[in-house]
TIMI-2910 file (N, C-alpha, C, CB; in pm, 1 decimal, decimal comma, always signed):
<rs>
+----------+----------+----------+----------+----------+----------+----------+----------+----------+----------+----------+----------+------+
!      n_x !      n_y !      n_z !     ca_x !     ca_y !     ca_z !      c_x !      c_y !      c_z !     cb_x !     cb_y !     cb_z ! resn !
+----------+----------+----------+----------+----------+----------+----------+----------+----------+----------+----------+----------+------+
!    +69,8 !   -121,4 !     +2,0 !     +2,9 !    +14,9 !     +7,8 !    +70,6 !   +131,2 !     +7,4 !    -67,4 !    +27,3 !   +110,4 !  Leu !
!    +82,6 !   +206,3 !   -102,9 !   +139,9 !   +312,8 !   -121,3 !   +101,6 !   +450,9 !    -64,5 !   +143,1 !   +313,6 !   -232,3 !  Ala !
!   +174,5 !   +539,5 !    +41,5 !    +99,8 !   +638,6 !    +92,7 !   +183,6 !   +746,2 !    +26,4 !    +82,4 !   +640,5 !   +252,8 !  Val !
!   +104,2 !   +836,5 !     -3,8 !   +176,9 !   +970,6 !    -98,2 !    +66,4 !  +1060,2 !   -131,3 !   +254,5 !   +923,4 !   -258,3 !  Gly !
!    +92,4 !  +1135,3 !   -202,9 !     +6,6 !  +1241,5 !   -271,9 !    -90,6 !  +1179,3 !   -393,9 !   +111,0 !  +1357,4 !   -336,3 !  Pro !
!   -180,8 !  +1210,4 !   -376,0 !   -293,8 !  +1149,0 !   -481,5 !   -245,6 !  +1251,7 !   -621,7 !   -497,4 !  +1180,6 !   -415,2 !  Val !
!   -252,1 !  +1174,6 !   -723,2 !   -263,2 !  +1226,3 !   -852,3 !   -356,2 !  +1338,6 !   -876,0 !   -296,7 !  +1126,5 !   -933,5 !  Pro !
!   -344,8 !  +1446,8 !   -889,0 !   -440,2 !  +1531,6 !   -937,1 !   -544,4 !  +1572,9 !   -815,4 !   -509,8 !  +1460,5 !  -1058,7 !  Gly !
!   -480,8 !  +1570,6 !   -695,6 !   -513,8 !  +1617,7 !   -590,8 !   -486,0 !  +1767,7 !   -564,7 !   -463,2 !  +1541,4 !   -509,0 !  Ala !
!   -595,0 !  +1860,0 !   -560,8 !   -557,6 !  +2004,3 !   -496,9 !   -494,5 !  +2004,1 !   -357,5 !   -687,7 !  +2093,3 !   -483,0 !  Gln !
!   -376,2 !  +2092,7 !   -340,2 !   -331,6 !  +2126,1 !   -224,1 !   -438,3 !  +2222,7 !   -126,0 !   -202,3 !  +2190,4 !   -257,0 !  Ala !
!   -482,5 !  +2153,2 !    -16,0 !   -583,9 !  +2254,7 !    +39,7 !   -513,9 !  +2389,6 !   +106,8 !   -675,2 !  +2177,0 !   +156,2 !  Ala !
!   -594,9 !  +2479,5 !   +130,2 !   -497,6 !  +2609,2 !   +218,8 !   -444,1 !  +2534,0 !   +346,0 !   -606,1 !  +2768,0 !   +283,5 !  Pro !
!   -348,5 !  +2579,8 !   +385,6 !   -294,6 !  +2520,5 !   +511,4 !   -376,3 !  +2577,5 !   +636,4 !   -134,8 !  +2555,2 !   +525,6 !  Pro !
!   -364,1 !  +2488,7 !   +723,3 !   -471,1 !  +2517,0 !   +859,6 !   -365,9 !  +2634,2 !   +956,0 !   -511,6 !  +2326,0 !   +975,3 !  Ala !
!   -414,9 !  +2671,9 !  +1033,4 !   -340,3 !  +2758,3 !  +1123,3 !   -260,0 !  +2675,1 !  +1170,2 !   -408,5 !  +2830,6 !  +1225,5 !  Glu !
!   -265,6 !  +2564,9 !  +1244,3 !   -151,6 !  +2489,2 !  +1267,8 !    -54,1 !  +2447,3 !  +1204,4 !   -173,3 !  +2413,3 !  +1300,2 !  Gly !
!    -73,7 !  +2467,7 !  +1106,1 !    +49,0 !  +2438,5 !   +970,0 !   +140,7 !  +2541,5 !   +999,0 !     -7,8 !  +2459,8 !   +787,6 !  Asp !
!    +77,8 !  +2679,1 !  +1015,8 !   +189,5 !  +2791,7 !  +1007,7 !   +268,1 !  +2790,6 !  +1199,7 !    +84,5 !  +2985,0 !   +951,6 !  Cys !
!   +209,7 !  +2727,2 !  +1255,3 !   +247,2 !  +2699,8 !  +1402,3 !   +371,9 !  +2643,3 !  +1397,5 !   +151,9 !  +2606,9 !  +1480,9 !  Ala !
!   +372,5 !  +2531,8 !  +1294,4 !   +467,3 !  +2445,6 !  +1281,4 !   +589,2 !  +2502,5 !  +1223,1 !   +421,7 !  +2342,8 !  +1212,9 !  Lys !
!   +538,4 !  +2587,3 !  +1116,2 !   +662,0 !  +2646,2 !  +1070,9 !   +749,6 !  +2784,0 !  +1136,4 !   +626,0 !  +2675,4 !   +940,5 !  Gln !
!   +646,8 !  +2817,4 !  +1257,4 !   +693,9 !  +2918,0 !  +1322,6 !   +789,5 !  +2863,4 !  +1426,9 !   +586,9 !  +2997,0 !  +1374,3 !  Gln !
!   +742,4 !  +2745,7 !  +1455,9 !   +830,5 !  +2642,7 !  +1572,0 !   +952,3 !  +2621,1 !  +1508,8 !   +762,1 !  +2481,0 !  +1610,0 !  Ala !
!   +934,5 !  +2591,3 !  +1372,3 !  +1066,8 !  +2558,5 !  +1307,2 !  +1196,1 !  +2679,1 !  +1290,0 !  +1023,0 !  +2510,5 !  +1161,9 !  Gln !
!  +1122,2 !  +2794,9 !  +1249,3 !  +1182,3 !  +2894,7 !  +1269,9 !  +1270,9 !  +2928,0 !  +1382,4 !  +1107,1 !  +2962,2 !  +1260,6 !  Val !
!  +1166,4 !  +2928,3 !  +1507,0 !  +1243,9 !  +2933,8 !  +1634,2 !  +1361,2 !  +2871,7 !  +1658,8 !  +1177,6 !  +2894,7 !  +1725,0 !  Asp !
!  +1315,9 !  +2714,1 !  +1601,7 !  +1431,9 !  +2641,2 !  +1636,9 !  +1560,3 !  +2653,9 !  +1571,8 !  +1403,3 !  +2522,6 !  +1629,0 !  Arg !
!  +1531,0 !  +2708,4 !  +1451,6 !  +1645,3 !  +2752,2 !  +1337,2 !  +1734,4 !  +2827,7 !  +1388,4 !  +1598,6 !  +2829,7 !  +1216,9 !  Ala !
!  +1671,2 !  +2951,0 !  +1447,7 !  +1731,0 !  +3065,9 !  +1483,1 !  +1809,1 !  +3040,0 !  +1612,2 !  +1630,9 !  +3174,0 !  +1494,7 !  Ala !
!  +1715,4 !  +2948,1 !  +1707,0 !  +1788,8 !  +2927,0 !  +1842,3 !  +1953,7 !  +2866,0 !  +1800,8 !  +1688,2 !  +2800,2 !  +1947,4 !  Ala !
!  +1914,3 !  +2784,3 !  +1720,3 !  +2061,1 !  +2675,5 !  +1651,7 !  +2146,0 !  +2790,5 !  +1599,5 !  +2019,6 !  +2540,8 !  +1488,8 !  Lys !
!  +2129,5 !  +2894,8 !  +1523,0 !  +2211,8 !  +2960,1 !  +1433,6 !  +2321,7 !  +3039,1 !  +1602,8 !  +2093,5 !  +3092,8 !  +1295,2 !  Val !
!  +2213,9 !  +3053,8 !  +1672,7 !  +2271,0 !  +3167,2 !  +1786,9 !  +2383,5 !  +3053,3 !  +1882,3 !  +2103,7 !  +3250,1 !  +1912,3 !  Glu !
!  +2359,3 !  +2938,6 !  +1857,6 !  +2428,4 !  +2841,2 !  +1961,1 !  +2589,3 !  +2811,7 !  +1845,1 !  +2297,0 !  +2658,2 !  +2003,2 !  Arg !
!  +2530,6 !  +2800,2 !  +1723,9 !  +2675,6 !  +2785,9 !  +1643,0 !  +2756,7 !  +2912,4 !  +1643,9 !  +2654,5 !  +2748,4 !  +1483,1 !  Leu !
!  +2692,5 !  +3046,0 !  +1634,7 !  +2763,3 !  +3153,7 !  +1649,7 !  +2844,1 !  +3139,9 !  +1749,7 !  +2695,8 !  +3256,5 !  +1660,6 !  Gln !
!  +2803,3 !  +3083,5 !  +1880,6 !  +2902,0 !  +3066,6 !  +1995,9 !  +3016,3 !  +2978,9 !  +2004,5 !  +2838,1 !  +3032,4 !  +2095,9 !  Asp !
!  +2968,4 !  +2880,3 !  +1930,2 !  +3088,8 !  +2779,0 !  +1887,3 !  +3163,3 !  +2833,9 !  +1798,2 !  +3050,6 !  +2647,9 !  +1828,7 !  Val !
!  +3123,9 !  +2918,1 !  +1701,7 !  +3234,6 !  +2927,3 !  +1629,3 !  +3342,1 !  +3061,4 !  +1683,1 !  +3179,9 !  +2940,0 !  +1478,3 !  Phe !
!  +3259,5 !  +3188,9 !  +1760,4 !  +3320,9 !  +3258,7 !  +1832,5 !  +3434,0 !  +3175,8 !  +1927,3 !  +3221,2 !  +3329,5 !  +1897,9 !  Thr !
!  +3376,2 !  +3085,9 !  +1993,0 !  +3510,3 !  +3037,4 !  +2078,9 !  +3582,9 !  +2950,0 !  +1976,6 !  +3474,5 !  +2941,0 !  +2230,8 !  Lys !
!  +3564,2 !  +2910,4 !  +1887,5 !  +3690,5 !  +2857,1 !  +1764,5 !  +3751,2 !  +2949,7 !  +1725,0 !  +3650,7 !  +2791,3 !  +1628,9 !  Ala !
!  +3731,1 !  +3064,3 !  +1695,0 !  +3799,8 !  +3211,8 !  +1670,8 !  +3910,0 !  +3224,3 !  +1772,8 !  +3689,9 !  +3345,2 !  +1691,6 !  Lys !
!  +3858,3 !  +3212,2 !  +1873,5 !  +3928,1 !  +3263,9 !  +2020,4 !  +4051,6 !  +3156,4 !  +2006,9 !  +3813,1 !  +3240,1 !  +2192,1 !  Arg !
!  +4009,2 !  +3012,8 !  +2005,3 !  +4100,9 !  +2926,6 !  +2011,4 !  +4221,7 !  +2929,7 !  +1928,0 !  +4045,9 !  +2827,0 !  +1997,7 !  Glu !
!  +4185,7 !  +2967,3 !  +1791,2 !  +4281,5 !  +3020,2 !  +1680,7 !  +4389,0 !  +3092,2 !  +1730,5 !  +4216,1 !  +3108,5 !  +1584,0 !  Val !
!  +4327,6 !  +3233,1 !  +1755,8 !  +4424,0 !  +3302,9 !  +1794,4 !  +4511,4 !  +3306,1 !  +1959,1 !  +4365,2 !  +3413,7 !  +1761,1 !  Arg !
!  +4448,0 !  +3230,1 !  +2038,2 !  +4534,5 !  +3188,9 !  +2161,3 !  +4628,9 !  +3068,4 !  +2120,2 !  +4436,2 !  +3142,3 !  +2291,5 !  Lys !
!  +4632,4 !  +2984,6 !  +1990,3 !  +4712,1 !  +2886,8 !  +1934,7 !  +4801,6 !  +2970,8 !  +1878,9 !  +4649,9 !  +2788,9 !  +1843,2 !  Ala !
!  +4761,8 !  +3077,2 !  +1793,1 !  +4866,1 !  +3172,3 !  +1730,1 !  +4980,0 !  +3249,1 !  +1795,0 !  +4799,7 !  +3266,0 !  +1675,5 !  Lys !
!  +4900,9 !  +3293,6 !  +1925,8 !  +4972,1 !  +3351,7 !  +2020,7 !  +5098,4 !  +3251,3 !  +2103,5 !  +4860,6 !  +3403,6 !  +2114,3 !  Lys !
!  +5075,9 !  +3142,2 !  +2114,8 !  +5110,5 !  +3052,9 !  +2168,1 !  +5214,1 !  +2991,0 !  +2093,2 !  +5015,9 !  +2988,4 !  +2197,5 !  Ala !
!  +5232,1 !  +3011,3 !  +1950,0 !  +5319,1 !  +2952,4 !  +1844,2 !  +5416,4 !  +3053,8 !  +1842,8 !  +5252,9 !  +2923,3 !  +1700,1 !  Ala !
!  +5391,3 !  +3200,8 !  +1863,2 !  +5493,9 !  +3306,1 !  +1854,0 !  +5542,1 !  +3311,5 !  +1982,8 !  +5446,7 !  +3442,7 !  +1805,5 !  Ala !
!  +5543,4 !  +3231,2 !  +2094,9 !  +5615,5 !  +3253,2 !  +2217,7 !  +5685,8 !  +3101,6 !  +2225,0 !  +5509,1 !  +3300,5 !  +2356,2 !  Gln !
!  +5664,1 !  +2996,4 !  +2150,9 !  +5718,6 !  +2878,9 !  +2172,4 !  +5874,0 !  +2900,0 !  +2126,5 !  +5636,8 !  +2766,7 !  +2096,4 !  Ala !
!  +5978,0 !  +2837,1 !  +2215,0 !  +6120,6 !  +2886,4 !  +2233,0 !  +6180,3 !  +2759,7 !  +2163,5 !  +6176,0 !  +2919,0 !  +2403,3 !  Glu !
!  +6131,8 !  +2598,8 !  +2161,3 !  +6196,3 !  +2527,1 !  +2114,8 !  +6169,6 !  +2453,6 !  +2012,5 !  +6224,5 !  +2480,4 !  +2182,5 !  Thr !
!  +6199,9 !  +2369,3 !  +1936,3 !  +6156,3 !  +2309,6 !  +1837,2 !  +6045,4 !  +2227,5 !  +1870,4 !  +6250,5 !  +2247,7 !  +1780,7 !  Glu !
!  +6045,1 !  +2148,9 !  +1979,1 !  +5950,6 !  +2043,8 !  +2003,2 !  +5818,6 !  +2116,6 !  +2063,1 !  +6015,1 !  +1930,3 !  +2105,4 !  Glu !
!  +5841,2 !  +2253,4 !  +2123,7 !  +5738,4 !  +2306,5 !  +2182,0 !  +5657,1 !  +2382,4 !  +2050,0 !  +5790,5 !  +2402,3 !  +2306,8 !  Glu !
!  +5759,7 !  +2428,6 !  +1926,9 !  +5684,0 !  +2487,2 !  +1806,4 !  +5580,9 !  +2343,2 !  +1745,8 !  +5818,6 !  +2552,7 !  +1672,0 !  Gln !
!  +5660,2 !  +2230,8 !  +1742,0 !  +5578,5 !  +2145,4 !  +1680,2 !  +5461,4 !  +2115,0 !  +1738,5 !  +5635,3 !  +2043,3 !  +1657,5 !  Ala !
!  +5459,5 !  +2078,3 !  +1895,8 !  +5317,2 !  +2097,4 !  +1933,3 !  +5223,0 !  +2201,1 !  +1934,1 !  +5309,8 !  +2072,1 !  +2029,7 !  Glu !
!  +5268,5 !  +2308,8 !  +1940,3 !  +5188,6 !  +2445,4 !  +1920,8 !  +5123,2 !  +2439,0 !  +1781,5 !  +5290,3 !  +2583,9 !  +1929,8 !  Val !
!  +5202,0 !  +2417,3 !  +1668,5 !  +5143,8 !  +2415,5 !  +1534,6 !  +5051,2 !  +2317,2 !  +1512,7 !  +5237,3 !  +2402,8 !  +1437,9 !  Glu !
!  +5042,6 !  +2171,3 !  +1589,2 !  +4985,3 !  +2087,5 !  +1594,3 !  +4796,9 !  +2121,5 !  +1632,3 !  +5074,2 !  +2014,5 !  +1680,0 !  Glu !
!  +4844,7 !  +2191,5 !  +1774,6 !  +4755,3 !  +2246,9 !  +1819,2 !  +4651,9 !  +2363,3 !  +1738,5 !  +4816,7 !  +2284,4 !  +1915,5 !  Asp !
!  +4743,5 !  +2430,1 !  +1667,4 !  +4714,7 !  +2523,2 !  +1588,7 !  +4595,4 !  +2489,1 !  +1458,1 !  +4849,4 !  +2561,7 !  +1544,1 !  Leu !
!  +4687,6 !  +2350,0 !  +1420,9 !  +4594,9 !  +2324,4 !  +1301,2 !  +4465,2 !  +2272,1 !  +1336,4 !  +4654,0 !  +2228,6 !  +1205,4 !  Asp !
!  +4472,2 !  +2199,4 !  +1464,5 !  +4346,1 !  +2161,5 !  +1506,6 !  +4237,9 !  +2263,1 !  +1559,6 !  +4369,5 !  +2072,6 !  +1600,3 !  Asp !
!  +4307,2 !  +2362,9 !  +1569,6 !  +4190,9 !  +2481,4 !  +1614,0 !  +4155,1 !  +2558,7 !  +1512,5 !  +4234,4 !  +2585,0 !  +1721,7 !  Ala !
!  +4229,9 !  +2562,2 !  +1396,6 !  +4176,2 !  +2603,8 !  +1261,5 !  +4072,1 !  +2514,2 !  +1195,4 !  +4288,7 !  +2614,6 !  +1167,2 !  Lys !
!  +4112,8 !  +2381,8 !  +1202,2 !  +3981,3 !  +2282,5 !  +1172,5 !  +3837,7 !  +2303,0 !  +1233,4 !  +4015,9 !  +2143,5 !  +1221,5 !  Gln !
!  +3896,6 !  +2309,0 !  +1351,3 !  +3733,2 !  +2349,0 !  +1456,9 !  +3652,6 !  +2473,6 !  +1430,7 !  +3766,7 !  +2379,1 !  +1630,9 !  Asp !
!  +3737,8 !  +2561,7 !  +1376,3 !  +3687,0 !  +2706,2 !  +1340,0 !  +3642,2 !  +2690,4 !  +1174,6 !  +3824,8 !  +2836,3 !  +1366,4 !  Arg !
!  +3692,4 !  +2586,3 !  +1095,0 !  +3667,1 !  +2578,9 !   +970,8 !  +3511,2 !  +2519,6 !   +962,9 !  +3779,5 !  +2495,0 !   +902,5 !  Thr !
!  +3518,0 !  +2414,4 !  +1045,7 !  +3397,1 !  +2306,7 !  +1070,5 !  +3273,4 !  +2380,4 !  +1113,9 !  +3433,2 !  +2193,0 !  +1190,6 !  Lys !
!  +3300,8 !  +2500,5 !  +1245,7 !  +3203,3 !  +2564,9 !  +1298,2 !  +3145,4 !  +2697,5 !  +1207,1 !  +3254,0 !  +2599,3 !  +1430,9 !  Ala !
!  +3238,5 !  +2708,6 !  +1096,4 !  +3203,9 !  +2843,6 !   +997,0 !  +3096,6 !  +2754,9 !   +924,7 !  +3350,5 !  +2920,7 !   +877,3 !  Lys !
!  +3153,4 !  +2634,1 !   +866,9 !  +3033,3 !  +2596,4 !   +782,1 !  +2908,4 !  +2520,6 !   +843,6 !  +3083,7 !  +2511,2 !   +675,1 !  Lys !
!  +2915,3 !  +2478,2 !   +969,7 !  +2783,4 !  +2443,0 !   +999,7 !  +2715,8 !  +2569,0 !  +1037,4 !  +2774,8 !  +2337,7 !  +1106,9 !  Ala !
!  +2758,4 !  +2673,4 !  +1065,1 !  +2713,2 !  +2803,2 !  +1105,9 !  +2636,3 !  +2856,2 !   +947,3 !  +2861,7 !  +2908,4 !  +1170,6 !  Lys !
!  +2694,4 !  +2865,0 !   +852,2 !  +2695,8 !  +2872,0 !   +698,0 !  +2537,8 !  +2810,8 !   +662,7 !  +2838,4 !  +2766,9 !   +623,5 !  Lys !
!  +2554,2 !  +2664,6 !   +695,3 !  +2442,9 !  +2582,1 !   +641,4 !  +2301,8 !  +2617,0 !   +751,7 !  +2498,0 !  +2400,6 !   +641,6 !  Ala !
!  +2329,8 !  +2621,5 !   +859,4 !  +2215,8 !  +2639,0 !   +950,0 !  +2165,8 !  +2808,9 !   +900,8 !  +2272,7 !  +2616,1 !  +1135,8 !  Gln !
!  +2230,8 !  +2891,8 !   +889,4 !  +2169,1 !  +3010,3 !   +833,5 !  +2114,0 !  +2969,3 !   +698,5 !  +2270,4 !  +3130,3 !   +821,9 !  Val !
!  +2135,5 !  +2928,7 !   +626,6 !  +2071,8 !  +2893,4 !   +486,9 !  +1926,1 !  +2807,0 !   +529,5 !  +2193,6 !  +2785,6 !   +382,5 !  Gln !
!  +1919,3 !  +2718,5 !   +631,8 !  +1812,7 !  +2668,4 !   +684,0 !  +1713,8 !  +2746,5 !   +745,4 !  +1847,3 !  +2589,6 !   +757,9 !  Arg !
!  +1767,7 !  +2823,8 !   +807,9 !  +1697,1 !  +2926,7 !   +894,7 !  +1621,6 !  +3025,3 !   +767,1 !  +1824,2 !  +3022,4 !  +1008,2 !  Leu !
!  +1686,7 !  +3053,8 !   +630,3 !  +1617,9 !  +3147,3 !   +562,1 !  +1540,9 !  +3056,8 !   +488,6 !  +1696,5 !  +3248,3 !   +485,0 !  Ala !
!  +1551,7 !  +2940,3 !   +486,5 !  +1438,6 !  +2849,7 !   +410,1 !  +1311,6 !  +2817,5 !   +478,2 !  +1493,4 !  +2714,1 !   +375,7 !  Lys !
!  +1352,0 !  +2807,5 !   +599,3 !  +1259,8 !  +2801,1 !   +710,0 !  +1158,3 !  +2950,6 !   +716,1 !  +1359,0 !  +2778,8 !   +853,6 !  Ala !
!  +1216,4 !  +3055,1 !   +729,8 !  +1161,5 !  +3189,9 !   +714,5 !  +1079,1 !  +3188,1 !   +596,2 !  +1268,0 !  +3298,0 !   +704,5 !  Glu !
!  +1126,2 !  +3163,8 !   +471,8 !  +1064,0 !  +3147,3 !   +325,4 !   +913,2 !  +3048,9 !   +353,4 !  +1196,8 !  +3052,2 !   +206,0 !  Gln !
!   +922,7 !  +2956,1 !   +442,0 !   +829,2 !  +2854,8 !   +437,8 !   +716,5 !  +2929,4 !   +496,7 !   +870,0 !  +2722,1 !   +511,0 !  Arg !
!   +771,3 !  +2977,3 !   +622,0 !   +670,0 !  +3045,4 !   +722,0 !   +597,4 !  +3179,1 !   +652,2 !   +757,4 !  +3095,2 !   +866,7 !  Leu !
!   +668,3 !  +3249,8 !   +547,1 !   +602,6 !  +3372,9 !   +496,2 !   +519,6 !  +3329,7 !   +395,8 !   +695,0 !  +3479,9 !   +445,6 !  Ala !
!   +529,3 !  +3224,5 !   +339,9 !   +452,9 !  +3155,3 !   +210,6 !   +322,1 !  +3086,3 !   +287,1 !   +563,1 !  +3020,6 !   +117,9 !  Lys !
!   +347,1 !  +3019,0 !   +414,2 !   +216,0 !  +2967,4 !   +493,8 !   +177,6 !  +3117,5 !   +537,3 !   +245,2 !  +2841,6 !   +641,7 !  Cys !
!   +173,9 !  +3182,6 !   +586,1 !   +115,3 !  +3326,6 !   +647,9 !    +54,3 !  +3369,4 !   +513,4 !   +243,4 !  +3453,1 !   +719,1 !  Glu !
!    +98,8 !  +3393,6 !   +393,8 !    +45,4 !  +3440,4 !   +297,0 !    -84,3 !  +3377,3 !   +233,6 !   +138,1 !  +3447,6 !   +221,3 !  Asp !
!    -71,5 !  +3253,4 !   +246,9 !   -184,6 !  +3148,4 !   +199,3 !   -272,0 !  +3123,2 !   +295,1 !   -135,9 !  +3015,0 !   +157,3 !  Ser !
!   -228,1 !  +3161,8 !   +391,0 !   -305,4 !  +3143,1 !   +503,2 !   -455,1 !  +3273,7 !   +553,2 !   -177,6 !  +3137,2 !   +614,9 !  Ala !
!   -390,1 !  +3387,4 !   +472,0 !   -467,3 !  +3523,5 !   +501,3 !   -573,7 !  +3507,1 !   +384,1 !   -363,4 !  +3680,7 !   +489,6 !  Glu !
!   -695,8 !  +3559,7 !   +455,3 !   -798,4 !  +3543,4 !   +356,5 !   -792,5 !  +3647,9 !   +267,5 !   -928,5 !  +3534,2 !   +410,4 !  Pro !
!   -836,2 !  +3609,0 !   +132,9 !   -845,8 !  +3711,0 !    +34,3 !   -967,4 !  +3780,2 !    +24,8 !   -819,7 !  +3662,2 !    -84,9 !  Thr !
!  -1000,6 !  +3873,5 !   +108,7 !  -1128,2 !  +3922,0 !    +75,4 !  -1143,0 !  +4043,5 !    -65,6 !  -1176,4 !  +3986,0 !   +218,9 !  Glu !
!  -1218,8 !  +4026,4 !   -138,0 !  -1205,3 !  +4121,3 !   -248,4 !  -1239,0 !  +4272,1 !   -177,2 !  -1315,9 !  +4077,6 !   -380,2 !  Pro !
!  -1209,7 !  +4385,6 !   -216,8 !  -1187,8 !  +4547,2 !   -178,0 !  -1307,9 !  +4608,0 !   -239,1 !  -1039,3 !  +4625,5 !   -243,9 !  Thr !
!  -1398,1 !  +4639,5 !   -187,0 !  -1494,9 !  +4725,9 !   -227,7 !  -1437,5 !  +4857,0 !   -265,7 !  -1592,9 !  +4739,1 !   -127,4 !  Glu !
!  -1500,4 !  +4883,4 !   -385,4 !  -1484,3 !  +5083,9 !   -420,4 !  -1559,5 !  +5128,9 !   -351,1 !  -1524,7 !  +5164,7 !   -569,7 !  Pro !
+----------+----------+----------+----------+----------+----------+----------+----------+----------+----------+----------+----------+------+
</rs>
């Protein structure tokens, strides 16, 4: 038994609950962007800290260890940046879906002259 859209069926206008669902998605996506911004900020801070430590390393052994830490910090920063960018795009899509839902939910009343 296949479950899916029926061919030729018209999409019904969204119910009020559908827009509430879209609003919840927007809220969750915005909260996630804020969390990812915090992660990105922390990762940037770690890169600066590692660069400072690299400048202060005196022996080759210390320098090698600090360079490894710097590479790790840069990778973390890059991952956080990509995750944040992807989430910002998800948020934009969720906002578009919400706007479309709200537009279709508004009754179109003819204006009288």
